[in-house]
Biopython code that builds the backbone (N, CA, C, O; Angstrom):
import numpy as np
from Bio.PDB.StructureBuilder import StructureBuilder

atoms = [
    (1, "MET", "N", (0.848, -1.176, 0.000)),
    (1, "MET", "CA", (0.000, 0.000, 0.000)),
    (1, "MET", "C", (0.894, 1.240, 0.000)),
    (1, "MET", "O", (1.814, 1.347, 0.811)),
    (2, "ILE", "N", (0.622, 2.172, -0.909)),
    (2, "ILE", "CA", (1.419, 3.403, -0.954)),
    (2, "ILE", "C", (1.182, 4.204, 0.321)),
    (2, "ILE", "O", (0.043, 4.420, 0.735)),
    (3, "GLU", "N", (2.277, 4.638, 0.931)),
    (3, "GLU", "CA", (2.185, 5.376, 2.188)),
    (3, "GLU", "C", (2.815, 6.756, 2.125)),
    (3, "GLU", "O", (2.337, 7.675, 2.791)),
    (4, "VAL", "N", (3.873, 6.929, 1.345)),
    (4, "VAL", "CA", (4.588, 8.209, 1.346)),
    (4, "VAL", "C", (4.878, 8.656, -0.078)),
    (4, "VAL", "O", (5.334, 7.871, -0.909)),
    (5, "LEU", "N", (4.608, 9.921, -0.345)),
    (5, "LEU", "CA", (5.080, 10.613, -1.540)),
    (5, "LEU", "C", (5.736, 11.885, -1.029)),
    (5, "LEU", "O", (5.055, 12.828, -0.625)),
    (6, "SER", "N", (7.043, 11.904, -1.050)),
    (6, "SER", "CA", (7.814, 13.002, -0.471)),
    (6, "SER", "C", (7.757, 14.236, -1.365)),
    (6, "SER", "O", (8.291, 14.235, -2.474)),
    (7, "ARG", "N", (7.111, 15.274, -0.879)),
    (7, "ARG", "CA", (7.016, 16.530, -1.634)),
    (7, "ARG", "C", (8.393, 17.187, -1.751)),
    (7, "ARG", "O", (8.662, 17.888, -2.726)),
    (8, "SER", "N", (9.259, 16.966, -0.771)),
    (8, "SER", "CA", (10.581, 17.599, -0.818)),
    (8, "SER", "C", (11.513, 16.925, -1.827)),
    (8, "SER", "O", (12.420, 17.572, -2.350)),
    (9, "ARG", "N", (11.306, 15.661, -2.102)),
    (9, "ARG", "CA", (12.137, 14.949, -3.080)),
    (9, "ARG", "C", (11.553, 14.986, -4.487)),
    (9, "ARG", "O", (12.293, 14.937, -5.470)),
    (10, "CYS", "N", (10.238, 15.073, -4.585)),
    (10, "CYS", "CA", (9.544, 14.985, -5.868)),
    (10, "CYS", "C", (10.027, 16.070, -6.827)),
    (10, "CYS", "O", (10.208, 17.222, -6.433)),
    (11, "ILE", "N", (10.233, 15.693, -8.089)),
    (11, "ILE", "CA", (10.656, 16.646, -9.118)),
    (11, "ILE", "C", (9.528, 16.934, -10.107)),
    (11, "ILE", "O", (9.767, 17.503, -11.173)),
    (12, "ASP", "N", (8.311, 16.547, -9.759)),
    (12, "ASP", "CA", (7.125, 16.847, -10.569)),
    (12, "ASP", "C", (7.193, 16.268, -11.985)),
    (12, "ASP", "O", (6.737, 16.899, -12.938)),
    (13, "CYS", "N", (7.756, 15.079, -12.119)),
    (13, "CYS", "CA", (7.851, 14.454, -13.439)),
    (13, "CYS", "C", (6.554, 13.753, -13.831)),
    (13, "CYS", "O", (6.328, 13.486, -15.011)),
    (14, "ASP", "N", (5.701, 13.453, -12.854)),
    (14, "ASP", "CA", (4.407, 12.799, -13.062)),
    (14, "ASP", "C", (4.506, 11.380, -13.625)),
    (14, "ASP", "O", (3.524, 10.858, -14.153)),
    (15, "ILE", "N", (5.662, 10.762, -13.519)),
    (15, "ILE", "CA", (5.797, 9.375, -13.978)),
    (15, "ILE", "C", (4.878, 8.465, -13.170)),
    (15, "ILE", "O", (4.292, 7.532, -13.720)),
    (16, "CYS", "N", (4.747, 8.726, -11.885)),
    (16, "CYS", "CA", (3.879, 7.884, -11.048)),
    (16, "CYS", "C", (2.440, 7.923, -11.552)),
    (16, "CYS", "O", (1.740, 6.912, -11.499)),
    (17, "LEU", "N", (1.994, 9.072, -12.038)),
    (17, "LEU", "CA", (0.645, 9.186, -12.606)),
    (17, "LEU", "C", (0.489, 8.268, -13.819)),
    (17, "LEU", "O", (-0.568, 7.670, -14.022)),
    (18, "ARG", "N", (1.544, 8.163, -14.615)),
    (18, "ARG", "CA", (1.488, 7.397, -15.855)),
    (18, "ARG", "C", (1.610, 5.893, -15.645)),
    (18, "ARG", "O", (1.037, 5.114, -16.407)),
    (19, "VAL", "N", (2.354, 5.474, -14.613)),
    (19, "VAL", "CA", (2.589, 4.038, -14.447)),
    (19, "VAL", "C", (1.603, 3.347, -13.515)),
    (19, "VAL", "O", (1.519, 2.119, -13.519)),
    (20, "CYS", "N", (0.865, 4.093, -12.728)),
    (20, "CYS", "CA", (-0.050, 3.476, -11.755)),
    (20, "CYS", "C", (-1.217, 2.805, -12.480)),
    (20, "CYS", "O", (-1.986, 3.479, -13.165)),
    (21, "PRO", "N", (-1.355, 1.491, -12.335)),
    (21, "PRO", "CA", (-2.429, 0.787, -13.052)),
    (21, "PRO", "C", (-3.823, 1.035, -12.483)),
    (21, "PRO", "O", (-4.817, 0.716, -13.136)),
    (22, "THR", "N", (-3.915, 1.596, -11.281)),
    (22, "THR", "CA", (-5.233, 1.815, -10.671)),
    (22, "THR", "C", (-5.539, 3.283, -10.428)),
    (22, "THR", "O", (-6.483, 3.610, -9.708)),
    (23, "ASN", "N", (-4.744, 4.176, -11.025)),
    (23, "ASN", "CA", (-5.040, 5.607, -10.984)),
    (23, "ASN", "C", (-5.131, 6.137, -9.547)),
    (23, "ASN", "O", (-6.077, 6.844, -9.200)),
    (24, "VAL", "N", (-4.158, 5.795, -8.730)),
    (24, "VAL", "CA", (-4.143, 6.200, -7.329)),
    (24, "VAL", "C", (-3.853, 7.695, -7.172)),
    (24, "VAL", "O", (-4.319, 8.317, -6.218)),
    (25, "PHE", "N", (-3.091, 8.270, -8.095)),
    (25, "PHE", "CA", (-2.628, 9.650, -7.969)),
    (25, "PHE", "C", (-3.494, 10.630, -8.758)),
    (25, "PHE", "O", (-4.104, 10.282, -9.769)),
    (26, "ASP", "N", (-3.526, 11.851, -8.267)),
    (26, "ASP", "CA", (-4.074, 12.984, -8.999)),
    (26, "ASP", "C", (-2.948, 13.992, -9.175)),
    (26, "ASP", "O", (-2.050, 14.074, -8.337)),
    (27, "PRO", "N", (-2.991, 14.764, -10.270)),
    (27, "PRO", "CA", (-2.001, 15.845, -10.377)),
    (27, "PRO", "C", (-2.210, 16.820, -9.227)),
    (27, "PRO", "O", (-3.340, 17.067, -8.807)),
    (28, "GLY", "N", (-1.136, 17.357, -8.734)),
    (28, "GLY", "CA", (-1.230, 18.336, -7.657)),
    (28, "GLY", "C", (-0.550, 19.617, -8.081)),
    (28, "GLY", "O", (-0.052, 19.722, -9.203)),
    (29, "GLU", "N", (-0.527, 20.573, -7.204)),
    (29, "GLU", "CA", (0.242, 21.778, -7.464)),
    (29, "GLU", "C", (1.672, 21.440, -7.105)),
    (29, "GLU", "O", (2.064, 21.501, -5.939)),
    (30, "GLY", "N", (2.443, 21.086, -8.106)),
    (30, "GLY", "CA", (3.778, 20.569, -7.873)),
    (30, "GLY", "C", (3.708, 19.054, -7.849)),
    (30, "GLY", "O", (3.428, 18.433, -8.874)),
    (31, "ALA", "N", (3.954, 18.456, -6.705)),
    (31, "ALA", "CA", (3.965, 16.998, -6.575)),
    (31, "ALA", "C", (2.558, 16.422, -6.742)),
    (31, "ALA", "O", (1.576, 17.052, -6.348)),
    (32, "PRO", "N", (2.459, 15.226, -7.325)),
    (32, "PRO", "CA", (1.159, 14.551, -7.384)),
    (32, "PRO", "C", (0.633, 14.283, -5.976)),
    (32, "PRO", "O", (1.366, 14.379, -4.992)),
    (33, "VAL", "N", (-0.628, 13.953, -5.904)),
    (33, "VAL", "CA", (-1.298, 13.705, -4.636)),
    (33, "VAL", "C", (-1.789, 12.265, -4.611)),
    (33, "VAL", "O", (-2.333, 11.775, -5.600)),
    (34, "ILE", "N", (-1.601, 11.587, -3.486)),
    (34, "ILE", "CA", (-2.172, 10.255, -3.308)),
    (34, "ILE", "C", (-3.657, 10.469, -3.052)),
    (34, "ILE", "O", (-4.056, 10.812, -1.939)),
    (35, "ALA", "N", (-4.475, 10.267, -4.081)),
    (35, "ALA", "CA", (-5.896, 10.600, -3.996)),
    (35, "ALA", "C", (-6.786, 9.411, -3.662)),
    (35, "ALA", "O", (-7.848, 9.576, -3.062)),
    (36, "ARG", "N", (-6.360, 8.226, -4.044)),
    (36, "ARG", "CA", (-7.176, 7.025, -3.833)),
    (36, "ARG", "C", (-6.305, 5.897, -3.285)),
    (36, "ARG", "O", (-6.100, 4.878, -3.944)),
    (37, "GLN", "N", (-5.801, 6.093, -2.082)),
    (37, "GLN", "CA", (-4.897, 5.120, -1.472)),
    (37, "GLN", "C", (-5.523, 3.733, -1.417)),
    (37, "GLN", "O", (-4.829, 2.734, -1.608)),
    (38, "SER", "N", (-6.815, 3.660, -1.159)),
    (38, "SER", "CA", (-7.469, 2.353, -1.038)),
    (38, "SER", "C", (-7.480, 1.585, -2.359)),
    (38, "SER", "O", (-7.711, 0.376, -2.360)),
    (39, "ASP", "N", (-7.235, 2.258, -3.474)),
    (39, "ASP", "CA", (-7.169, 1.587, -4.777)),
    (39, "ASP", "C", (-5.792, 0.994, -5.062)),
    (39, "ASP", "O", (-5.629, 0.249, -6.029)),
    (40, "CYS", "N", (-4.803, 1.313, -4.234)),
    (40, "CYS", "CA", (-3.436, 0.827, -4.447)),
    (40, "CYS", "C", (-3.406, -0.701, -4.381)),
    (40, "CYS", "O", (-3.943, -1.306, -3.453)),
    (41, "GLN", "N", (-2.774, -1.306, -5.372)),
    (41, "GLN", "CA", (-2.648, -2.767, -5.430)),
    (41, "GLN", "C", (-1.286, -3.247, -4.929)),
    (41, "GLN", "O", (-0.969, -4.432, -5.026)),
    (42, "THR", "N", (-0.490, -2.334, -4.400)),
    (42, "THR", "CA", (0.843, -2.658, -3.900)),
    (42, "THR", "C", (1.681, -3.331, -4.992)),
    (42, "THR", "O", (2.370, -4.321, -4.745)),
    (43, "CYS", "N", (1.607, -2.775, -6.197)),
    (43, "CYS", "CA", (2.381, -3.322, -7.320)),
    (43, "CYS", "C", (3.798, -2.769, -7.351)),
    (43, "CYS", "O", (4.657, -3.322, -8.038)),
    (44, "PHE", "N", (4.061, -1.685, -6.621)),
    (44, "PHE", "CA", (5.373, -1.051, -6.500)),
    (44, "PHE", "C", (5.838, -0.334, -7.773)),
    (44, "PHE", "O", (6.982, 0.115, -7.829)),
    (45, "GLN", "N", (4.987, -0.216, -8.790)),
    (45, "GLN", "CA", (5.421, 0.433, -10.025)),
    (45, "GLN", "C", (5.774, 1.898, -9.812)),
    (45, "GLN", "O", (6.761, 2.384, -10.364)),
    (46, "CYS", "N", (4.980, 2.601, -9.020)),
    (46, "CYS", "CA", (5.281, 4.018, -8.779)),
    (46, "CYS", "C", (6.641, 4.165, -8.104)),
    (46, "CYS", "O", (7.432, 5.035, -8.469)),
    (47, "GLU", "N", (6.905, 3.320, -7.128)),
    (47, "GLU", "CA", (8.195, 3.393, -6.432)),
    (47, "GLU", "C", (9.338, 2.994, -7.356)),
    (47, "GLU", "O", (10.408, 3.603, -7.322)),
    (48, "ALA", "N", (9.120, 1.988, -8.167)),
    (48, "ALA", "CA", (10.169, 1.531, -9.072)),
    (48, "ALA", "C", (10.532, 2.591, -10.107)),
    (48, "ALA", "O", (11.711, 2.796, -10.395)),
    (49, "TYR", "N", (9.546, 3.254, -10.661)),
    (49, "TYR", "CA", (9.792, 4.223, -11.725)),
    (49, "TYR", "C", (10.176, 5.609, -11.224)),
    (49, "TYR", "O", (10.677, 6.416, -12.008)),
    (50, "CYS", "N", (9.961, 5.912, -9.953)),
    (50, "CYS", "CA", (10.281, 7.241, -9.437)),
    (50, "CYS", "C", (11.795, 7.467, -9.500)),
    (50, "CYS", "O", (12.551, 6.771, -8.823)),
    (51, "PRO", "N", (12.243, 8.435, -10.308)),
    (51, "PRO", "CA", (13.684, 8.608, -10.502)),
    (51, "PRO", "C", (14.416, 9.231, -9.321)),
    (51, "PRO", "O", (15.647, 9.263, -9.311)),
    (52, "VAL", "N", (13.684, 9.727, -8.326)),
    (52, "VAL", "CA", (14.334, 10.409, -7.205)),
    (52, "VAL", "C", (13.997, 9.790, -5.848)),
    (52, "VAL", "O", (14.202, 10.424, -4.813)),
    (53, "ALA", "N", (13.490, 8.578, -5.844)),
    (53, "ALA", "CA", (13.166, 7.861, -4.601)),
    (53, "ALA", "C", (12.276, 8.698, -3.682)),
    (53, "ALA", "O", (12.550, 8.846, -2.492)),
    (54, "ALA", "N", (11.207, 9.240, -4.261)),
    (54, "ALA", "CA", (10.290, 10.073, -3.490)),
    (54, "ALA", "C", (9.066, 9.299, -3.010)),
    (54, "ALA", "O", (8.201, 9.860, -2.338)),
    (55, "ILE", "N", (8.990, 8.017, -3.352)),
    (55, "ILE", "CA", (7.789, 7.232, -3.048)),
    (55, "ILE", "C", (8.153, 6.007, -2.218)),
    (55, "ILE", "O", (9.169, 5.350, -2.445)),
    (56, "TYR", "N", (7.292, 5.726, -1.252)),
    (56, "TYR", "CA", (7.454, 4.501, -0.467)),
    (56, "TYR", "C", (6.142, 3.728, -0.475)),
    (56, "TYR", "O", (5.092, 4.243, -0.090)),
    (57, "VAL", "N", (6.227, 2.492, -0.920)),
    (57, "VAL", "CA", (5.090, 1.572, -0.896)),
    (57, "VAL", "C", (5.389, 0.545, 0.192)),
    (57, "VAL", "O", (6.369, -0.196, 0.116)),
    (58, "ALA", "N", (4.538, 0.519, 1.190)),
    (58, "ALA", "CA", (4.716, -0.421, 2.297)),
    (58, "ALA", "C", (4.206, -1.806, 1.882)),
    (58, "ALA", "O", (3.262, -1.907, 1.099)),
    (59, "PRO", "N", (4.813, -2.851, 2.391)),
    (59, "PRO", "CA", (4.378, -4.210, 2.065)),
    (59, "PRO", "C", (3.121, -4.598, 2.846)),
    (59, "PRO", "O", (3.101, -5.599, 3.562)),
    (60, "LEU", "N", (2.087, -3.794, 2.693)),
    (60, "LEU", "CA", (0.839, -3.986, 3.426)),
    (60, "LEU", "C", (-0.333, -4.032, 2.461)),
    (60, "LEU", "O", (-0.277, -3.460, 1.372)),
    (61, "ARG", "N", (-1.403, -4.721, 2.871)),
    (61, "ARG", "CA", (-2.614, -4.774, 2.053)),
    (61, "ARG", "C", (-3.614, -3.697, 2.428)),
    (61, "ARG", "O", (-4.542, -3.418, 1.668)),
    (62, "GLU", "N", (-3.436, -3.097, 3.575)),
    (62, "GLU", "CA", (-4.316, -2.042, 4.083)),
    (62, "GLU", "C", (-3.448, -0.842, 4.446)),
    (62, "GLU", "O", (-2.253, -1.006, 4.692)),
    (63, "PRO", "N", (-4.020, 0.361, 4.487)),
    (63, "PRO", "CA", (-3.232, 1.524, 4.896)),
    (63, "PRO", "C", (-2.645, 1.339, 6.299)),
    (63, "PRO", "O", (-3.282, 0.763, 7.181)),
    (64, "ALA", "N", (-1.433, 1.831, 6.484)),
    (64, "ALA", "CA", (-0.795, 1.765, 7.797)),
    (64, "ALA", "C", (-1.527, 2.706, 8.752)),
    (64, "ALA", "O", (-2.008, 3.762, 8.340)),
    (65, "PRO", "N", (-1.610, 2.328, 10.017)),
    (65, "PRO", "CA", (-2.282, 3.197, 10.984)),
    (65, "PRO", "C", (-1.478, 4.469, 11.242)),
    (65, "PRO", "O", (-0.266, 4.498, 11.029)),
    (66, "ALA", "N", (-2.147, 5.499, 11.692)),
    (66, "ALA", "CA", (-1.472, 6.750, 12.056)),
    (66, "ALA", "C", (-0.368, 6.444, 13.057)),
    (66, "ALA", "O", (-0.552, 5.637, 13.968)),
    (67, "GLY", "N", (0.767, 7.085, 12.886)),
    (67, "GLY", "CA", (1.888, 6.874, 13.796)),
    (67, "GLY", "C", (2.775, 5.696, 13.419)),
    (67, "GLY", "O", (3.791, 5.455, 14.071)),
    (68, "SER", "N", (2.405, 4.957, 12.373)),
    (68, "SER", "CA", (3.187, 3.795, 11.946)),
    (68, "SER", "C", (4.518, 4.246, 11.344)),
    (68, "SER", "O", (4.605, 5.299, 10.714)),
    (69, "ALA", "N", (5.542, 3.432, 11.550)),
    (69, "ALA", "CA", (6.847, 3.697, 10.940)),
    (69, "ALA", "C", (6.752, 3.696, 9.414)),
    (69, "ALA", "O", (7.559, 4.339, 8.744)),
    (70, "TYR", "N", (5.779, 2.983, 8.868)),
    (70, "TYR", "CA", (5.583, 2.952, 7.416)),
    (70, "TYR", "C", (5.137, 4.304, 6.858)),
    (70, "TYR", "O", (5.194, 4.515, 5.647)),
    (71, "ARG", "N", (4.698, 5.212, 7.713)),
    (71, "ARG", "CA", (4.231, 6.525, 7.271)),
    (71, "ARG", "C", (5.193, 7.651, 7.655)),
    (71, "ARG", "O", (4.933, 8.817, 7.357)),
    (72, "ASP", "N", (6.290, 7.309, 8.307)),
    (72, "ASP", "CA", (7.242, 8.303, 8.803)),
    (72, "ASP", "C", (8.318, 8.565, 7.747)),
    (72, "ASP", "O", (9.311, 7.843, 7.660)),
    (73, "GLU", "N", (8.101, 9.606, 6.951)),
    (73, "GLU", "CA", (9.012, 9.911, 5.847)),
    (73, "GLU", "C", (10.452, 10.099, 6.310)),
    (73, "GLU", "O", (11.373, 9.584, 5.676)),
    (74, "SER", "N", (10.660, 10.820, 7.393)),
    (74, "SER", "CA", (12.023, 11.075, 7.889)),
    (74, "SER", "C", (12.723, 9.776, 8.268)),
    (74, "SER", "O", (13.881, 9.562, 7.909)),
    (75, "ALA", "N", (12.020, 8.912, 8.992)),
    (75, "ALA", "CA", (12.612, 7.639, 9.415)),
    (75, "ALA", "C", (12.892, 6.747, 8.210)),
    (75, "ALA", "O", (13.923, 6.076, 8.160)),
    (76, "LEU", "N", (11.983, 6.735, 7.245)),
    (76, "LEU", "CA", (12.183, 5.928, 6.043)),
    (76, "LEU", "C", (13.385, 6.430, 5.245)),
    (76, "LEU", "O", (14.170, 5.630, 4.738)),
    (77, "ALA", "N", (13.531, 7.740, 5.132)),
    (77, "ALA", "CA", (14.671, 8.314, 4.412)),
    (77, "ALA", "C", (15.977, 8.013, 5.141)),
    (77, "ALA", "O", (16.969, 7.633, 4.521)),
    (78, "GLU", "N", (15.969, 8.185, 6.460)),
    (78, "GLU", "CA", (17.167, 7.940, 7.259)),
    (78, "GLU", "C", (17.615, 6.482, 7.191)),
    (78, "GLU", "O", (18.812, 6.196, 7.147)),
    (79, "SER", "N", (16.653, 5.568, 7.181)),
    (79, "SER", "CA", (16.986, 4.139, 7.150)),
    (79, "SER", "C", (17.298, 3.641, 5.742)),
    (79, "SER", "O", (17.746, 2.508, 5.565)),
    (80, "GLY", "N", (17.062, 4.489, 4.740)),
    (80, "GLY", "CA", (17.315, 4.077, 3.364)),
    (80, "GLY", "C", (16.162, 3.312, 2.738)),
    (80, "GLY", "O", (16.302, 2.781, 1.637)),
    (81, "GLU", "N", (15.029, 3.247, 3.418)),
    (81, "GLU", "CA", (13.880, 2.506, 2.912)),
    (81, "GLU", "C", (13.063, 3.293, 1.883)),
    (81, "GLU", "O", (12.356, 2.694, 1.073)),
    (82, "LEU", "N", (13.150, 4.612, 1.904)),
    (82, "LEU", "CA", (12.392, 5.423, 0.963)),
    (82, "LEU", "C", (12.943, 5.178, -0.444)),
    (82, "LEU", "O", (14.078, 5.548, -0.747)),
    (83, "GLY", "N", (12.142, 4.562, -1.285)),
    (83, "GLY", "CA", (12.561, 4.249, -2.642)),
    (83, "GLY", "C", (13.452, 3.029, -2.777)),
    (83, "GLY", "O", (14.064, 2.844, -3.828)),
    (84, "VAL", "N", (13.548, 2.192, -1.758)),
    (84, "VAL", "CA", (14.467, 1.054, -1.784)),
    (84, "VAL", "C", (14.080, -0.010, -2.821)),
    (84, "VAL", "O", (14.945, -0.735, -3.313)),
    (85, "TYR", "N", (12.812, -0.105, -3.150)),
    (85, "TYR", "CA", (12.382, -1.135, -4.107)),
    (85, "TYR", "C", (13.129, -0.995, -5.433)),
    (85, "TYR", "O", (13.520, -1.991, -6.041)),
    (86, "ARG", "N", (13.319, 0.224, -5.866)),
    (86, "ARG", "CA", (14.040, 0.508, -7.116)),
    (86, "ARG", "C", (15.447, -0.105, -7.079)),
    (86, "ARG", "O", (15.899, -0.705, -8.054)),
    (87, "GLU", "N", (16.116, 0.055, -5.959)),
    (87, "GLU", "CA", (17.456, -0.520, -5.802)),
    (87, "GLU", "C", (17.402, -2.045, -5.812)),
    (87, "GLU", "O", (18.234, -2.704, -6.436)),
    (88, "ARG", "N", (16.410, -2.596, -5.112)),
    (88, "ARG", "CA", (16.317, -4.055, -4.994)),
    (88, "ARG", "C", (16.055, -4.752, -6.326)),
    (88, "ARG", "O", (16.455, -5.901, -6.515)),
    (89, "ILE", "N", (15.386, -4.065, -7.246)),
    (89, "ILE", "CA", (15.139, -4.688, -8.545)),
    (89, "ILE", "C", (16.264, -4.392, -9.536)),
    (89, "ILE", "O", (16.206, -4.814, -10.691)),
    (90, "GLY", "N", (17.292, -3.664, -9.079)),
    (90, "GLY", "CA", (18.470, -3.446, -9.899)),
    (90, "GLY", "C", (18.427, -2.238, -10.809)),
    (90, "GLY", "O", (19.278, -2.109, -11.690)),
    (91, "TRP", "N", (17.465, -1.347, -10.628)),
    (91, "TRP", "CA", (17.398, -0.177, -11.499)),
    (91, "TRP", "C", (18.309, 0.940, -11.042)),
    (91, "TRP", "O", (18.747, 1.755, -11.854)),
    (92, "GLY", "N", (18.598, 0.989, -9.767)),
    (92, "GLY", "CA", (19.489, 2.020, -9.263)),
    (92, "GLY", "C", (19.108, 3.400, -9.739)),
    (92, "GLY", "O", (17.992, 3.861, -9.496)),
    (93, "ASP", "N", (20.024, 4.061, -10.415)),
    (93, "ASP", "CA", (19.788, 5.435, -10.864)),
    (93, "ASP", "C", (19.074, 5.527, -12.203)),
    (93, "ASP", "O", (18.820, 6.627, -12.694)),
    (94, "SER", "N", (18.747, 4.386, -12.798)),
    (94, "SER", "CA", (18.079, 4.464, -14.094)),
    (94, "SER", "C", (16.931, 3.469, -14.146)),
    (94, "SER", "O", (16.972, 2.415, -13.511)),
    (95, "ALA", "N", (15.935, 3.815, -14.892)),
    (95, "ALA", "CA", (14.774, 2.948, -15.073)),
    (95, "ALA", "C", (14.512, 2.828, -16.558)),
    (95, "ALA", "O", (14.924, 3.692, -17.332)),
    (96, "PRO", "N", (13.843, 1.785, -16.963)),
    (96, "PRO", "CA", (13.501, 1.686, -18.373)),
    (96, "PRO", "C", (12.720, 2.919, -18.807)),
    (96, "PRO", "O", (11.904, 3.449, -18.052)),
    (97, "GLU", "N", (12.975, 3.362, -20.014)),
    (97, "GLU", "CA", (12.265, 4.529, -20.532)),
    (97, "GLU", "C", (10.823, 4.155, -20.841)),
    (97, "GLU", "O", (10.558, 3.107, -21.430)),
    (98, "LEU", "N", (9.916, 4.998, -20.450)),
    (98, "LEU", "CA", (8.502, 4.751, -20.726)),
    (98, "LEU", "C", (8.191, 5.065, -22.178)),
    (98, "LEU", "O", (8.769, 5.990, -22.749)),
    (99, "PRO", "N", (7.279, 4.304, -22.786)),
    (99, "PRO", "CA", (6.907, 4.617, -24.161)),
    (99, "PRO", "C", (6.166, 5.943, -24.228)),
    (99, "PRO", "O", (5.479, 6.334, -23.285)),
    (100, "THR", "N", (6.313, 6.626, -25.354)),
    (100, "THR", "CA", (5.583, 7.878, -25.553)),
    (100, "THR", "C", (4.140, 7.558, -25.918)),
    (100, "THR", "O", (3.812, 6.416, -26.239)),
    (101, "GLN", "N", (3.288, 8.565, -25.867)),
    (101, "GLN", "CA", (1.895, 8.367, -26.247)),
    (101, "GLN", "C", (1.797, 7.936, -27.705)),
    (101, "GLN", "O", (0.969, 7.091, -28.045)),
    (102, "ASP", "N", (2.636, 8.510, -28.572)),
    (102, "ASP", "CA", (2.635, 8.123, -29.989)),
    (102, "ASP", "C", (3.013, 6.651, -30.157)),
    (102, "ASP", "O", (2.403, 5.942, -30.958)),
    (103, "GLN", "N", (4.011, 6.193, -29.412)),
    (103, "GLN", "CA", (4.416, 4.791, -29.496)),
    (103, "GLN", "C", (3.297, 3.875, -29.015)),
    (103, "GLN", "O", (3.060, 2.822, -29.607)),
    (104, "LEU", "N", (2.613, 4.267, -27.952)),
    (104, "LEU", "CA", (1.496, 3.459, -27.455)),
    (104, "LEU", "C", (0.354, 3.425, -28.465)),
    (104, "LEU", "O", (-0.264, 2.379, -28.665)),
    (105, "THR", "N", (0.071, 4.551, -29.098)),
    (105, "THR", "CA", (-0.984, 4.618, -30.113)),
    (105, "THR", "C", (-0.634, 3.726, -31.304)),
    (105, "THR", "O", (-1.491, 3.004, -31.812)),
    (106, "GLN", "N", (0.608, 3.775, -31.743)),
    (106, "GLN", "CA", (1.044, 2.931, -32.851)),
    (106, "GLN", "C", (0.928, 1.451, -32.507)),
    (106, "GLN", "O", (0.498, 0.654, -33.340)),
    (107, "LEU", "N", (1.304, 1.083, -31.302)),
    (107, "LEU", "CA", (1.201, -0.303, -30.866)),
    (107, "LEU", "C", (-0.251, -0.756, -30.850)),
    (107, "LEU", "O", (-0.573, -1.846, -31.323)),
    (108, "LEU", "N", (-1.124, 0.080, -30.307)),
    (108, "LEU", "CA", (-2.544, -0.240, -30.267)),
    (108, "LEU", "C", (-3.113, -0.400, -31.671)),
    (108, "LEU", "O", (-3.883, -1.328, -31.919)),
    (109, "GLN", "N", (-2.754, 0.478, -32.582)),
    (109, "GLN", "CA", (-3.224, 0.374, -33.970)),
    (109, "GLN", "C", (-2.721, -0.917, -34.611)),
    (109, "GLN", "O", (-3.460, -1.590, -35.330)),
    (110, "HIS", "N", (-1.476, -1.253, -34.351)),
    (110, "HIS", "CA", (-0.904, -2.487, -34.887)),
    (110, "HIS", "C", (-1.644, -3.712, -34.351)),
    (110, "HIS", "O", (-1.946, -4.642, -35.098)),
    (111, "MET", "N", (-1.932, -3.702, -33.050)),
    (111, "MET", "CA", (-2.628, -4.835, -32.439)),
    (111, "MET", "C", (-4.055, -4.952, -32.978)),
    (111, "MET", "O", (-4.533, -6.054, -33.245)),
    (112, "ARG", "N", (-4.731, -3.815, -33.136)),
    (112, "ARG", "CA", (-6.093, -3.838, -33.668)),
    (112, "ARG", "C", (-6.124, -4.348, -35.099)),
    (112, "ARG", "O", (-7.060, -5.049, -35.484)),
    (113, "ALA", "N", (-5.121, -4.010, -35.888)),
    (113, "ALA", "CA", (-5.055, -4.444, -37.285)),
    (113, "ALA", "C", (-4.887, -5.959, -37.386)),
    (113, "ALA", "O", (-5.278, -6.555, -38.390)),
    (114, "ARG", "N", (-4.322, -6.576, -36.380)),
    (114, "ARG", "CA", (-4.086, -8.016, -36.406)),
    (114, "ARG", "C", (-5.262, -8.821, -35.885)),
    (114, "ARG", "O", (-5.286, -10.044, -36.027)),
    (115, "LEU", "N", (-6.250, -8.147, -35.277)),
    (115, "LEU", "CA", (-7.421, -8.852, -34.757)),
    (115, "LEU", "C", (-8.326, -9.288, -35.897)),
    (115, "LEU", "O", (-8.444, -8.580, -36.897)),
    (116, "PRO", "N", (-8.969, -10.449, -35.761)),
    (116, "PRO", "CA", (-9.925, -10.854, -36.785)),
    (116, "PRO", "C", (-11.106, -9.887, -36.818)),
    (116, "PRO", "O", (-11.423, -9.243, -35.818)),
    (117, "ALA", "N", (-11.737, -9.797, -37.956)),
    (117, "ALA", "CA", (-12.890, -8.895, -38.093)),
    (117, "ALA", "C", (-13.975, -9.303, -37.105)),
    (117, "ALA", "O", (-14.197, -10.490, -36.865)),
    (118, "ALA", "N", (-14.642, -8.310, -36.537)),
    (118, "ALA", "CA", (-15.704, -8.592, -35.568)),
    (118, "ALA", "C", (-16.916, -9.188, -36.285)),
    (118, "ALA", "O", (-17.272, -8.783, -37.391)),
    (119, "ARG", "N", (-17.526, -10.149, -35.627)),
    (119, "ARG", "CA", (-18.733, -10.781, -36.178)),
    (119, "ARG", "C", (-19.954, -10.011, -35.722)),
    (119, "ARG", "O", (-20.019, -9.549, -34.583)),
    (120, "GLU", "N", (-20.909, -9.877, -36.601)),
    (120, "GLU", "CA", (-22.141, -9.187, -36.231)),
    (120, "GLU", "C", (-23.275, -10.158, -36.122)),
    (120, "GLU", "O", (-24.400, -9.761, -35.817)),
]
sb = StructureBuilder()
sb.init_structure("model")
sb.init_model(0)
sb.init_chain("A")
sb.init_seg("    ")
for serial, (resi, resn, name, xyz) in enumerate(atoms, 1):
    if name == "N":
        sb.init_residue(resn, " ", resi, " ")
    sb.init_atom(name, np.array(xyz, "f"), 0.0, 1.0, " ", f" {name:<3s}", serial, name[0])
structure = sb.get_structure()
């Protein structure tokens, strides 16, 4: 479950908005906002793709209670846990480049062209 999005680390790239499969984030003034935490599937994609380790996804199925160490940004940063998933999967300072909207549109058109004609 996503617990922390560090406004001080965030560089407003909005990658988390693009990679989240359940649309947990909303654009904010500057950093995105965790708008639908209960929709988080704990897939870790936002944390993995965040280039500045501004996101922490706790290994929980439900939101952490108030006062939990999983919600303490300072403690997570100090312990090195903030953004650690990215390191653990071997991305370190770089992540795979996301496809552009044009590339996604081209892929979708290609896939649709290969589908059999719809039956009526």
